BATIDO-683401 format. One line per 10 residues: number of its first residue (from 1); their letters; for each residue x negated, z, y of C-alpha. Coordinates in Angstrom, 1 decimal. Each point is the difference from the previous one (the first is absolute). Example, Ala and Ser with C-alpha at 12.3 -4.5 7.8 and 13.67 -1.06 7.14 Angstrom:
! residues 2
1> AS> -12.3 7.8 -4.5; -1.4 -0.7 3.4 .
! end
This chain:
! residues 460
1> KIRMNVKHNL> 0.3 0.0 0.0; -1.5 -1.0 2.9; 0.2 3.1 3.5; -0.4 -0.4 3.0; -2.9 2.5 1.5; 1.3 0.1 3.5; 3.7 2.4 1.1; 1.6 -2.8 1.8; 2.4 1.7 2.5; 3.6 -1.0 -1.2 .
11> GSFHGAHIDN> 2.3 1.7 2.4; 1.8 2.9 0.7; 3.4 0.8 -0.9; 2.8 -0.8 1.7; 2.9 0.0 -2.5; 4.0 1.1 0.7; -0.2 3.8 0.7; 2.8 2.2 1.6; 0.5 0.3 3.8; 2.0 3.1 -0.1 .
21> GAFRYGTYNK> -3.4 2.2 -0.4; 1.3 1.2 -3.6; -3.5 -1.6 -1.9; -2.4 -0.8 2.7; -3.4 -0.4 -1.6; -2.0 3.0 0.2; 2.8 2.3 0.4; 1.5 0.6 -3.5; 1.5 2.9 -0.6; 0.6 2.1 -3.3 .
31> LSWRQSKETS> 3.3 -0.5 -1.1; 2.3 3.0 0.4; 3.5 0.8 -0.4; 0.1 1.2 3.5; -0.3 -3.7 1.3; 2.9 -2.2 0.8; 1.6 -1.9 -2.4; -0.9 -3.1 1.0; -3.7 0.4 0.8; -0.8 1.8 -3.0 .
41> YSDWTIIINL> 2.7 -2.3 -2.1; 1.6 2.5 -1.6; 1.8 -1.1 -2.8; 2.0 2.9 -1.1; 2.0 2.6 2.5; 0.7 4.1 -1.4; 3.5 1.4 1.9; -0.6 3.8 -0.8; 4.0 1.5 1.1; 0.2 3.7 0.9 .
51> EDDTKQIYHV> 2.3 2.7 -0.3; 1.4 -0.2 3.6; 0.6 -4.2 -1.0; -3.4 -1.0 1.8; -2.2 -2.2 -1.3; -4.0 -0.2 0.2; -1.3 -4.5 -0.3; -3.6 0.0 -1.5; -0.9 -4.5 -0.5; -2.1 0.6 -2.9 .
61> HKNILGTGPR> -2.2 -2.4 -2.3; 1.1 -0.6 -3.3; -4.0 -0.8 -1.7; -1.4 3.8 1.8; 3.3 1.9 -1.3; -0.1 -2.2 -3.3; -3.5 -0.7 -0.7; -2.5 1.9 2.1; -2.4 2.6 -1.2; 2.4 2.4 1.4 .
71> HSEYFANLFQ> 3.5 -2.1 -0.7; 3.3 1.8 -1.2; 1.2 0.2 -3.8; 3.5 -0.3 1.7; -0.1 -3.1 2.1; -2.5 -1.6 -2.9; 2.8 -0.1 -2.2; 2.7 -1.1 2.6; -2.4 -2.7 0.8; -0.2 -0.7 -3.7 .
81> NPHLSEAQNH> 4.0 -0.5 0.1; 1.7 -3.0 2.0; 3.4 0.3 -1.7; 0.5 3.7 2.2; 1.9 -0.2 3.4; -2.8 1.3 2.1; -2.2 -3.8 -1.3; 2.7 -1.9 1.4; -0.4 1.3 3.6; -3.6 2.0 -0.2 .
91> TSNISLDPVA> 1.5 3.1 1.7; -0.4 3.3 -2.1; 2.9 3.1 0.9; -1.4 3.2 -0.7; 1.7 3.1 0.9; -2.4 2.6 0.6; 0.5 4.0 1.3; -1.0 0.4 4.2; -3.6 1.6 -1.4; -1.0 -2.7 -2.6 .
101> ASAFPMMLDF> 1.1 -2.9 2.0; -3.0 1.4 3.0; -2.4 0.6 -2.9; 1.2 -4.2 -1.0; -2.9 -1.2 2.6; -2.8 2.3 -0.9; 0.8 -1.3 -3.6; -0.3 -4.1 1.5; -3.3 1.3 1.5; -1.3 0.8 -3.4 .
111> IYDENNSNVK> 0.6 -2.8 -1.9; -0.6 -2.4 3.0; -3.9 1.4 0.8; -1.2 0.2 -3.8; -4.2 0.8 2.1; 2.0 3.6 1.6; -0.1 2.7 -2.5; 1.2 2.3 2.2; 3.9 0.9 -0.1; 1.1 0.7 3.2 .
121> SSTELATAHR> 2.9 3.3 -1.5; 0.7 3.5 1.2; 1.6 2.8 -1.3; 3.5 -0.8 1.1; -0.4 -4.0 -1.4; -1.9 0.8 -2.9; 2.9 0.6 -3.4; 1.6 -3.6 2.1; -3.1 -1.9 -0.2; 0.1 1.1 -4.1 .
131> FLSMYFGVRE> 3.1 -1.0 -0.1; -0.4 -3.0 1.6; -3.0 -0.6 -1.9; 2.3 0.2 -3.5; 3.0 -1.5 1.1; -1.7 -3.4 1.3; -3.0 0.4 -2.9; -3.0 0.5 2.4; -2.3 1.4 -2.6; -3.2 0.6 1.8 .
141> LFSKINDFIQ> 2.1 1.1 2.8; 1.3 2.7 -2.0; -3.3 1.1 -1.0; -1.2 0.4 3.4; 3.2 1.9 0.9; -0.7 2.3 -2.6; -3.3 0.9 0.9; 1.3 0.2 3.4; 2.6 2.7 -1.1; -2.9 2.4 -2.1 .
151> DDLTLDTLPK> -1.9 0.0 3.6; 2.2 1.0 1.5; 2.3 2.2 -1.6; -0.4 3.9 0.9; 2.8 2.8 0.1; 0.2 -1.0 3.9; 1.0 -3.3 -1.2; 1.6 1.1 -3.4; 4.3 0.5 1.7; -0.1 -4.1 1.2 .
161> YIESALYYND> -1.8 -1.3 -3.4; 2.6 2.5 -1.9; 2.8 -1.6 2.4; -1.2 -3.3 0.1; 0.0 -0.1 -3.9; 3.5 1.2 -0.7; 1.6 -2.6 2.7; -1.9 -2.5 -2.4; 0.2 1.1 -3.5; -3.2 -0.1 -0.7 .
171> EMLLSALVQM> -0.8 1.8 -3.1; -3.5 -0.6 -0.6; -0.6 1.3 3.7; 2.5 2.4 0.1; -2.0 1.6 -3.4; -3.7 0.2 1.7; 1.9 2.0 2.9; 1.5 2.2 -2.9; -3.6 0.9 -1.6; -1.4 0.4 3.6 .
181> IAENFKDVSM> 2.6 2.6 0.7; -0.5 2.0 -3.1; -4.2 -0.8 0.8; 0.8 2.3 3.5; 3.1 2.1 -1.2; -0.6 2.7 2.2; -0.6 -2.1 3.7; 3.3 -2.1 -0.7; 2.7 1.1 2.3; 3.7 0.1 -1.7 .
191> DILIKLKPER> 0.6 -2.4 2.8; -1.4 -2.5 -2.6; 0.5 1.3 -3.1; 3.8 -0.2 1.0; -0.7 -3.6 0.3; -0.3 -0.4 -3.4; 2.9 -0.5 -2.3; 0.1 2.0 -3.1; -1.4 -2.0 -2.4; -2.7 -0.3 2.1 .
201> FIEMVSSTSL> -0.6 3.9 0.3; 0.2 0.5 -3.5; -2.3 -3.0 -0.1; -2.5 2.0 2.5; 0.5 3.6 -1.8; -0.1 -1.2 -3.5; -3.7 -1.7 1.4; -3.1 1.5 -1.5; -1.8 -0.7 3.4; 2.5 3.0 1.2 .
211> QCDSAFLSEQ> -2.0 2.1 1.8; 1.5 3.6 0.9; 0.9 3.6 -1.5; 3.4 0.1 -1.5; 1.8 2.6 2.8; -1.0 -2.1 2.5; 1.8 -3.3 -2.3; 2.9 2.5 -0.8; 0.8 0.4 4.3; -0.6 -4.1 0.6 .
221> VASYLQSSHI> 2.0 -0.9 -3.1; 2.9 2.5 1.7; -0.4 -1.7 2.7; 0.1 -3.4 -0.9; 3.3 0.7 -2.0; 1.7 1.6 3.1; -0.3 -2.8 1.8; 3.2 -1.4 1.2; -0.2 -3.3 -1.3; -0.7 1.1 -3.9 .
231> EVTSSLVHSL> 2.3 0.5 -2.7; -0.7 2.2 -2.2; 0.3 0.0 -3.6; -1.1 1.8 -3.2; -2.2 -3.2 -0.8; -1.8 0.2 3.6; -1.0 3.8 -0.5; -0.8 -0.4 -3.7; -2.8 -2.3 1.3; -0.6 1.5 2.4 .
241> TKSSKMPHIS> -0.6 3.5 -0.8; -1.5 -0.1 -3.6; -2.2 2.6 -0.9; -2.6 -2.0 -0.7; -0.8 -0.7 3.6; 2.2 3.2 1.5; -1.3 3.0 -1.9; 0.5 2.3 2.9; 3.4 -0.3 2.9; -1.0 1.7 3.2 .
251> PRAAVFYTKV> 1.9 3.1 0.2; 1.3 -2.0 3.8; 1.6 -2.6 -2.0; 1.7 2.2 -2.9; 3.0 0.3 1.7; 0.2 -3.7 0.3; -0.7 -0.8 -3.7; 2.4 2.3 -1.3; 2.9 -1.4 1.9; -0.8 -3.4 -1.4 .
261> IEEHLADDCN> 0.4 1.5 -3.3; 2.8 1.8 0.4; 1.7 -3.5 2.1; -1.6 -2.7 -2.0; -1.4 1.1 -3.2; 2.6 2.2 -1.1; 2.0 -2.8 -2.6; -1.6 -3.0 -0.2; -4.3 0.5 -0.4; -1.3 1.0 -3.3 .
271> DSTRKSLLLR> -0.5 3.7 -0.1; -4.1 0.2 -0.5; 0.4 -1.4 3.4; 2.2 3.1 1.6; -1.3 2.3 -1.7; -3.8 -0.9 1.0; 0.2 0.0 3.5; 2.3 2.9 0.6; -2.9 1.6 -2.5; -2.1 -1.2 2.8 .
281> CAKAFIDSEV> 2.2 1.1 2.8; 0.0 3.4 -1.4; -3.8 0.3 -0.3; -0.1 -1.3 4.2; 2.6 3.1 0.7; -2.0 2.5 -1.6; -3.0 -1.0 1.9; 2.2 -0.1 3.8; 1.2 2.7 1.9; 3.3 -0.4 -1.5 .
291> YPQLPVLNAV> -0.4 0.9 -3.3; -0.8 4.3 0.0; 3.7 0.3 1.9; 1.3 -2.6 -2.7; 1.9 2.3 -2.2; 1.6 1.8 3.4; 0.3 -3.9 1.6; 2.8 -0.5 -3.1; 1.3 4.0 -0.1; 0.7 -1.5 4.2 .
301> SLGSNGKGMH> 1.2 -3.6 -1.1; 1.9 1.1 -2.4; 2.0 2.7 1.9; -2.4 3.4 -0.1; -1.7 1.7 3.1; -2.0 -2.0 1.5; -1.4 2.2 3.1; -3.6 -0.8 1.7; 0.3 -3.5 -2.3; -1.9 -2.8 2.4 .
311> KKKLSEYESL> 2.5 -2.2 1.3; -1.9 -3.6 -0.3; -1.2 1.4 -3.5; 4.1 0.8 -0.9; 1.5 -3.3 1.5; -2.9 -1.8 -1.9; 0.8 1.9 -2.9; 4.0 -0.6 0.3; 0.0 -3.3 0.0; -0.2 -0.5 -3.3 .
321> SKDTRIKLLE> 2.9 1.0 -2.2; 0.7 2.4 -2.2; -1.1 -1.5 -3.3; -3.1 -1.6 1.6; -1.1 3.9 1.5; 0.4 1.5 -3.8; -1.9 -2.6 -1.9; -2.5 0.3 2.8; -0.1 3.5 -0.9; -0.3 0.1 -3.0 .
331> ETLSIERQEK> -2.9 -2.9 -0.2; -2.0 2.7 2.2; 0.4 2.8 -1.6; -0.7 -2.1 -3.3; -3.8 -0.7 0.9; -0.1 3.3 1.6; 0.6 0.9 -3.7; -2.5 -2.9 -1.5; -2.8 1.7 2.5; 0.5 3.3 -1.3 .
341> RDLLRYQMFK> -0.4 -1.5 -3.0; -3.1 -1.4 0.1; -1.3 2.9 2.3; 1.0 2.4 -3.5; -2.0 -2.2 -2.2; -3.1 1.1 2.0; 0.4 3.4 0.8; -0.8 0.9 -3.5; -3.5 -0.8 1.2; -1.8 2.4 2.3 .
351> VTVRGIGIRS> -3.9 0.2 0.7; -2.5 2.2 -0.1; -3.6 -0.8 1.5; -3.2 1.8 -0.7; -3.6 -0.7 0.5; -0.4 -0.1 3.8; -1.6 1.8 1.8; 3.0 0.4 2.9; 1.9 2.8 -1.6; 2.6 -1.0 2.3 .
361> INGIYRINGI> 0.0 -3.4 -1.4; 0.2 1.2 -3.5; 3.1 1.1 -1.7; 3.6 -0.8 -1.1; 1.8 -3.2 1.7; 3.6 0.0 -0.8; 2.2 -3.1 0.8; 1.2 -0.5 2.8; 1.7 -3.4 0.1; -0.6 -3.9 -0.2 .
371> CDDVGFYVKD> -2.6 -2.5 1.3; -1.0 -2.7 -0.6; 2.6 0.0 -3.2; -1.4 2.4 -1.6; -0.3 4.3 0.4; -2.1 1.5 2.7; -1.7 3.2 -0.3; -0.4 2.9 3.2; -1.3 3.6 0.2; -0.6 1.6 3.2 .
381> GKWQGKKRTF> -2.8 1.6 1.5; -2.5 0.0 2.2; -2.9 -2.8 1.6; -2.2 0.8 2.8; 1.5 2.8 1.1; 3.7 -1.5 0.0; 3.6 -0.2 -2.0; 0.0 -3.0 -1.6; 1.8 -1.2 -3.5; -2.4 -1.7 -2.3 .
391> TIYRVGKGTW> 1.5 -2.8 -1.6; -1.0 -2.0 -3.4; 1.9 -3.3 0.8; -0.2 -3.8 -1.2; -0.1 -2.9 2.3; 0.6 -4.1 -0.7; 0.4 1.1 -3.5; -4.1 -0.5 -0.8; -1.4 3.1 1.8; 0.8 4.0 0.1 .
401> FISAFPKDTD> -1.1 2.1 2.6; -0.9 4.0 0.7; 0.6 0.1 3.5; 0.8 2.9 2.3; 3.1 -0.7 2.2; 1.8 1.7 3.1; 1.9 3.1 -2.3; 3.2 -0.9 -1.3; -0.9 -3.7 0.9; 1.7 -2.5 -2.6 .
411> PNTDAVSDIE> -2.7 -3.4 -0.5; 3.2 -2.0 0.0; -0.2 0.5 3.8; -1.6 -3.0 2.5; -2.6 0.8 2.5; -0.6 3.3 -1.3; -3.1 1.2 1.8; -2.9 2.0 -0.4; -0.1 0.1 -3.7; -3.3 0.3 -1.5 .
421> YLFHAKASGV> -1.2 -2.1 -3.2; -1.4 2.4 -2.6; -0.3 -1.9 -2.8; 1.0 -2.8 -1.7; 0.3 -2.0 -4.0; 1.2 -3.4 -1.4; 3.4 -0.1 -1.2; -0.5 0.6 -4.1; 1.5 0.5 -3.4; 4.0 -1.6 -0.4 .
431> DGETPPEKWQ> 0.7 -1.8 3.3; -2.0 2.7 1.6; 3.3 2.3 0.4; -2.2 3.1 0.0; -2.7 1.0 1.5; -3.2 -0.9 -1.7; -3.4 2.3 -0.5; -2.8 -1.4 1.4; 0.0 0.6 3.6; -2.8 -1.0 3.4 .
441> DISDDDNTSY> -0.6 1.5 2.7; 1.1 -1.3 3.3; 0.3 2.7 2.5; -1.9 1.0 2.9; -1.0 3.1 -0.9; -3.6 1.3 -1.2; 2.0 2.7 -2.6; 1.6 -2.8 -2.5; -3.1 -1.8 -1.1; 1.4 -1.4 -2.9 .
451> DDADIDMDVY> -0.3 -3.8 -0.1; 0.9 -1.3 -3.1; 0.8 3.6 -1.2; 1.7 0.6 -3.3; 3.3 2.6 1.5; 1.4 1.7 -3.1; 3.5 -0.8 0.9; 2.8 1.1 -2.6; 3.2 -1.8 0.2; 3.3 1.5 -1.9 .
! end
């Protein structure tokens, strides 16, 4: 082939061009739905119909929506079905709620600009964007919005996300929010909790992620059940008060749950649920200020003289029916009898301590109550010139102590000061229920230097 060795001038471009300025040489604009229909050669129209009968109109392009890198599966399927009425007039009429309608332009921006990785969303619009991404089948937008929600979700934004997830019936998002509530239950307000439907509240209470103590849970569940929009049923009470999740009930919530038993569990709930809840209410009453006067309250409520009875306690208790009050009293007395039987199981024992160089510590210690589910033993004496109660007791199922308490102090009492810890020992024997024989000196007194010493301790 013969080629020209010299480049010749072949002339400049002078072909036909548009004089209206839409596409002049050197002034190319990236295709966008925001351009006018004429200048962008739009071949499809989307009409968004709002609830107030107003409309939003968008002039779009089939190749972008149907085959672009961020195409919509909804429109791709639509464009492949020419027999549909929409294909005849190249127009889609879509009804959206106001929030989704306001989020719609951002979805179009995302579809058109495949090079922009940022999602322009907000707490108020994120769930609507998630809804639009699923409705119109824009997979990458769904992924990006999920990332945005993960970063944006806090206890402050949680109420808005719950509200919008409920509005759009977004079950997967709701499940994630319920788990977040369970993980932060102590910090979540009742205003947020009452937004949850019963099935979601049950899911939260049943979650393995739930972080709170049983008494607090009992109070929150009681508050939820007292919400005006909640219909209390036997099945709902059963699901929310299972002993596996709520082994203890707060004394403050006990009256409410007793009323629930009376009003909702009398006929239509299995007997085990009713008995279990009543037993826990009875235990709560034992721990409350009401319990010491419970027999008196019954007497007053049933017609006896009640002079001097605290009006608030009486009014709370009197709100229960006669039969319920009798059942509650029977349960509390039954619990008390069982505790006495447990104590008697240990009362056959007494502990004699020998071999310590301080006479006041040696001697016979007698059972005085239950601590850490086993008996504790006491003996009065003096320590460093002060009257003390020497106590042998177990803590945490694993360690026994001999300590000098202020006189007549119960080792179960919280925040006891001025305790002198003298000896400790690891629990041994069957379940570690009785004091062991090998003890170690942990006191600060030079007169009790018996490190790793064997104390002659007889248990009877």
